[in-house]
N, C-alpha and C positions, 0 to 999 in steps of 0.2 A: 577523601577516600569516600565510599559508600557506607552509610550509617550503618551501626551493628544491627540493630532492630531488624530493617529493611531486609540484610542478608538472611538474618535466621527465618522471617517469612518466606523469603524466596526458597530457602532450605527444605519447609515444612512442604510445601505445594511439591516441590520435585520430589520429597520422599513418598508423597500419597501417589504422584505419576507414575506408575509400573513399569511405563514404557519409555520411561529414562532412565538409563544405566546410570550405577553410582559415580561411575567414571566421566559418562557425560555431564552429569549433577554438578561433578566438582568447577570443570573447565565454565559451565555456566554462571557458577558463581563468582569464578575469579574474573572472569571478563565483565560481569556487572561491577566488582570492586574496582577493575581499573576502567571503565566507563560508567559512573554515575549515571549517564543521560539516557542510557538505556535499561533503567531499573523499571520504571513504569510500562515498558513495553513487553519486557521480559513478565512481571507479573500478571498483565491481562494476557499473556501469551500459555501462561501456565496455568491460570484460572478458566482459559477456553478447552485447554487439553483436558483438564479434571472432568470437564461439564461432559467433552466426547469418549468418556472409559465406558459406553455402553456395555459392553462386554461380562464388564464385573456385575451386572445387574443377573446375565444368566450362571453365574458360578451360584453354588452350593456352599452351604456356611462353611462346611468341613474342605472345601476346594479353595475357600478364600483365607481359610487360616493357614494350609499349607502354604499357599503363597506368600502370605503376609509371613509367615515364619524364613521363608526363601529372600523375600525381601529384606527381612531386618539383617539377616547372617550376611549379605551383600552387602547393604549400608554400614556394617559395623568394620568391616574390611578396609574400606576407604575413608570414614569418616569416625570411626574410634568408638561411636556408642549412637544409640538413638533416644533421643529425648523422650521426655513425655509427652511435650507441644505435639512431635509427629504423628506417635500414635495416636492422639485426640485427631490430627486430622487426616490419619489412615482410617481412624473408624468412622467419620464423618463422611469421607468421598468413597470409602467400601462399602460402606454400609452395613457393617461387622461391629457387635459389641465388643469397645474397648476393654473389657475382662475377659474376653477370647485370645487377645494377641498381644498385648502389653506383659513383659518380662518381668515387671515388680509386682509385688505384695501389695494388694488393696487394703489401702488405709484410712483411717483418717484425715490423715495428712497427704497421701497421696490425692482424695478426691480433692483438699482444698487446693492444692496445687492445680488441679484440672479447671477448678473453678476460677483461679486465679487470671487463666486464658481469658476468659468470658466477661469477668465482672469488676469491673473498676472500683476500687476501696471496697469499704464493707466488712474486714476483714473479722468482726466479730461475729456477723452474721453466716461469714461463710464458715467458719469455724463451728458455729452452732449446727450450721447445715450439713456439713461436712459428718461428725460426729452422727447426729440425725439419720442420716442414711446410709452410714456405714454400719449402724446400727439393724435398721430396714433388712440391708441384707444378707447381715447374720441370721435374722429372724426368718427367711427363709431358705437359708442353705443350713441351719444347723437346728434342726425340730428337736424341741425338748429343754430346750437350754431358756434358763430363768432371765431375762433380759429385759432391761430398761426401756422404757416407750419410745419408738422413733417417730412419735408426732410433736407437731411444732406450730408454732404459733408466731405469725410474724406481721410486725404492725409498721405504718410509715408512710409517708407521703409518697402521693401518685407518682410515677414514674421513676421510682427510686430502686427498680428488680426485685420486688418481692416475691414475683413468680419465675421471672426469669431462670434463675438458678437451678431449682428446681425442674424447671422443663429440661435443660441442657443435660443435667445427672440421667434425666429420663430417657432421652433419646441417645445418648451415648453408652449406658448400660441396657437398653432396649429391653425397659420396662414400661406397661401402660402406664400414661397418664390420662388424667381426664381433670378437666377447671369446671364445676359447679359451681354458676352465680347466684351468690344469693340473693341479691337485690332482685331477680326474677321469681324467687320461689314459690311455690304454693304447696300446699299438705297433700298428700296422697287422696285419689280420688277425686280430685277436682284439676278441671280442665286447665291445660297451663303446667309449666316444667315445674317439675319438681324431682325429690335428689337420686332417686330410682334411675332415672332418666339417663344420667351420665355412665352409668352402667351399662346399661341397653348399647348405649354410643359405642363402648370398649367391644363390645361381642359385634356389631356392624361395620366396627373396622378392622376384622378380622382377628382378632384376641384370642386366643381360647380361654376354654372357663378355669385350665389352671394355671393360665396367667394371670387371668383378670383378679384370681385370688392374691395375689400378690401386686396389684396396682398402687399407684400413688395417684389418691385423692387430693386437689386441692378445693378446697372451699372459698373462694375468692369475694370480696368486700364481704368479708362474715362479720363487720360491726354493723351493717345495712337491717341485720336481723332485727338489732333494738332499736326502739323509738327514740326520739329526742324531744324533748318538751322546754322551752323558755331557755332554750341553750345547756341544759344539763338532760343527760341521761335519766329516761323515767325508769327504766330498768324491766319495762315490759318488751315483750318478744311474742311471736307468734309460738307457742307452747309447744302447738302440735309437730309443729318443723322441728322443734328443739327435739323433742322426746323421738321423733323418727331419726334425727342424728346420733343422738346418747344411742339407739340401738344398734347405730352400726359402727361407732367406732369403739364402743365396749370391747374389753379384753376377749371376752365371750357372745363378742357381736356377730351378726348375720345380716345380709343384706337380699333381699328379693324383687326382683327386677324381672321386664319381659325380654326376651329372646331377641325384638324385635319391635319396629313401631305400629306394627300390624295389630286393629282394635284385639281379635282375638289369639295372638301370638302364646306361646308357650311360655310359662314363669321359670326362671331358674331361681334357685337361693343357694348362696353361698357363704364360708365364714369369713371373718374379714382381719384374721386374728394375725396375718401377715400382710396385710394391707399398714401402709405409712398416711397417714393424713395430715396435712397442711392449711392450717388455718391462717387467712389474708388480710389485712383492712388496710385505711387510714386511722382509723378509731380517733377522729380529730377530737382534740383539748384533752386527751388521755393521758400524754406528756407532761403537759402545762400543769395536770391537775394534780398529778404525781409528783413533781416539783415544787409546787407551791404547799402540797401535804407535808413534806419533809422539812421547807422553812420552818412552818408554824409548829412542827414537832420538834424541830433543832431549837427554837427560841421556846419554848414552852419547857424543855428540859435547860435550858439555861436559868430560867426563872427561878427554876425550883432550887436549881444549885445554888444560886448568886443571890436569892432574894430579891431580886431587881425587880421593880412594877414596871408594867409597858412605857410610862412615860420615861423612864430611866434607861431606856431602850440604848442609848447613845455610849452609857458608859458601861455597857455590858463587850467584854471580849470578843470582837468579831468571830464568827463561827469560821472553821475551817470549808473551805468551798466544795461540793457535791460535784463529783466527775459527769460532765455532760454525756458521758457515755453509759451512765447507770441506765439500765433496764427498768420497766416499769415492775410493779408486784403482781402474785396472785390477787392479792388485793385491791389491788388499782383496779384489775378487769374485774371483778367481782364489782366493784365499787361503779364501773361504769354501765355495768347491766349484766355482764355474762354471767351465764348461770353456772355456779358453783359445780354442780357435777361435770359439767364439760372442762372447765380447768385443771379438776382434779386428774382427767384421761387427758390431760394435753404436758403439764408440766414444763415445757422447754417451750422458751419464747427470747423473742428477741425485739428490738427497736432499729431500724435503719432512720440513719438519716439522710437528708437531701443531698446531693451529689455536688462536690466545690466545683469552681470552674477548673483548676488543675484538672479533677478526675473526669470531668466529661470531657476536656482537652484529650485526655489519655486514651479516649476510646475511638479515637481517628487515628491511633497506633496501634490497632490489634489486626492488621493485615486484612486477612479473608472476613475477619468478623466484624469490621470498620462498620460504621452508619453508613459511610463514604462510600464503601466496596461495591455496592448496586450500582450506584450512580457513574463508579470508575467502569463498569462493564458496559453500561449501556454507551456511552461516549465511545468507548473504545472499539466496541461491534460496528460505531458509525466513523470509523475511521478518525476520532479525534481523542488525543491525549487531553488527561485534566492535571491540572497542579493544585492542592490546597495547601495554601500559604500557613506557617504558624500563626500570623496576624489574622486567617481565615478561621482556622480554627477556634481561637481564644474570642473572637467576634461569635460565632455557631453559641459558643457554652455559654456567654454572658448574656445572649438571647433566650436562650435555652431557661435561662434562671430567671431572668427577668420577666419570661411568659409563664415560668413554672409549665414548661412542657416535659421535663425529666426526659429518662432514656428515648422512650418510646416517643416523644415529640422530635427528637434531631430530625429522624428520616423524613417528617411531615416538612419542618421547620427548610431543610434541605430540597424537596420537592417544592416548596413555594419559590425559593432563590432560584434553582434550577430553571423552572418551566419553559421560559421563552426559547433558553438555547437548547431544550430536550424537544421543542416544536421545530424551531425550525433549522436545528444542526449547521448554522451559519456563524463560525467563530474565527476568522480572519485566515491568513495566507499559511501561517505556520499550523494550524490545525490543532492548537494547544489550548484549552481552557483554562486560565489562570483565577482559583476562585481566591480572592482576595477579600479584604474590609472592604475597600471601594467597593466591589463588584457586589457583595452580598446586599451592602444598602442601599445603593441605588436599585438593584431590581427588589427590593421590599418598598422601598418608598414611590416606585412607578404605581 
């Protein structure tokens, strides 16, 4: 029998293809259930059909909403209900905000459910991001309310998905998103990239002024603004850049930027109260320093209570183990070198762990969102079917962990593994490319 996950992925694709009636979609799904060998061909065909829905781009937003409503009513009559994932797929393929078409109330829980389709693991991160993004939506839609800040600081190893979840939500809800790379910033007035260039880029992409007022702004590699000396953070930073940042992220802040990249371009000044600011960085050593500090604090407390000295440590009652999921504190970030005024404007932060082998393997089961799907399409368009075996998935995951590639690195690893066959497109008489452990290691060792 066809795996339930594959049936679901096929149904998501079928729902987003308005040219396929619900009745015909049901026939496709039943056929795949009875003939599992047809699943790869069906999925490739469905993806190709979705890519050909050019007429969708010619529809207005109101026309698309009407079409979506009709599609949902038809689908409900055949399948009983439309899942959140199907709404997400429609939003992506039709280019329409997910909150325009979904018949469920937008809540932090629903936002996390959406994130679950794209981000494997990292539940604490997804929960905090969901609350922060929901608060941001409330700021934009209900003026005058006194609400918590929606700003978020995310730290963790490279490739753990610090910015990906935010990019997904911005795209699905059709809100402007810009990444400002802190490792290459210069202060205003000096030649080079500065903070305000990010807002100029949003205008150049076609976003209107009132839309930019509700932008999501990600300060990536935020930790790079703080210098390190002898392995410890010196607490020094480019004060002028930090002060520019403070003026922008303040509750009553504003940003002034050029309308275009032309030297004599007009300038635009906008309030930033409705914006959401996300700060991301590796913050190397912060987690370790934080846990060491907890250990020292815990022992000193026990010493005061019991009267033991360090040489009697073996006689002290063992301490209760701290959870590895405990996030760093505001004090940890300040000690690292982050200016207290910035931490006062963030308040919400979370630490991401590197993904485990099983979590990385789970990425390959995300259907159209799998890092392998693009390569499937590449070979399919050239008459070749691909099969990534379970052993192959685990091999790729182990290699990604060993090489510290993270999620982003999986695609580059796949490119390296598949390059030769992508070049000559010769995979034997059956035209099926089987990506096994042996295939992966042989190609990497060549």
